[in-house]
C-alpha positions, -999 to 999 in steps of 0.1 A, spaced: 0 0 0 28 25 9 52 12 -18 89 19 -8 81 30 26 64 -2 38 78 -15 71 102 -44 70 99 -76 93 130 -66 112 113 -33 122 83 -53 136 106 -74 156 119 -49 181 155 -48 190 176 -59 161 210 -62 178 204 -87 206 233 -93 231 235 -129 244 235 -132 282 266 -155 281 300 -150 268 313 -178 244 344 -197 254 364 -178 227 354 -144 242 363 -156 276 397 -167 263 403 -133 246 392 -115 278 417 -135 299 443 -128 272 437 -90 275 439 -92 313 472 -112 311 485 -86 286 479 -57 310 496 -77 338 527 -82 316 528 -45 307 527 -35 344 553 -60 352 576 -49 324 572 -13 333 579 -20 370 610 -41 361 624 -14 339 618 13 364 633 -8 390 665 -12 371 669 25 369 660 30 405 628 49 399 594 42 414 560 55 403 530 60 425 506 48 398 525 15 392 529 8 429 492 14 435 482 -8 407 504 -36 420 490 -34 455 453 -29 446 447 -49 415 448 -86 415 465 -104 386 445 -125 362 454 -158 377 441 -148 411 409 -133 400 376 -151 403 356 -159 371 328 -138 384 352 -108 384 367 -115 350 334 -118 331 311 -96 351 311 -60 364 294 -44 394 264 -23 385 242 -9 413 212 -7 390 211 -43 382 189 -68 400 218 -88 416 243 -59 413 262 -77 385 260 -75 348 279 -92 319 309 -73 305 292 -75 271 266 -50 284 294 -25 292 302 -1 262 338 -7 250 343 -36 274 374 -47 255 391 -15 266 378 -10 301 394 -28 331 374 -31 362 392 -56 385 380 -46 419 345 -42 431 329 -27 462 333 -49 494 308 -78 494 301 -78 457 
């Protein structure tokens, strides 16, 4: 009836880009690899600065506050704290730019 302006079936279906509630094993593997890459960068930077006898507050704070990937629980690797969620956790897939954001520590008790 409306020719070229007739709605398509995808417009009837609601949200087109659906995000699965679970990460695949390959996405989990890449997430662990990213966490380990950050750990190696911090370790390399600390070692290089240590050879020169220099210490940096940011590196020292990272080392004492942030756990390394092997010590982290799976819950902390693949989910993030969100106070608006029902159980205060949501998948990292729901976070914009989740491949670039690192949240390793959460509020106490979560």
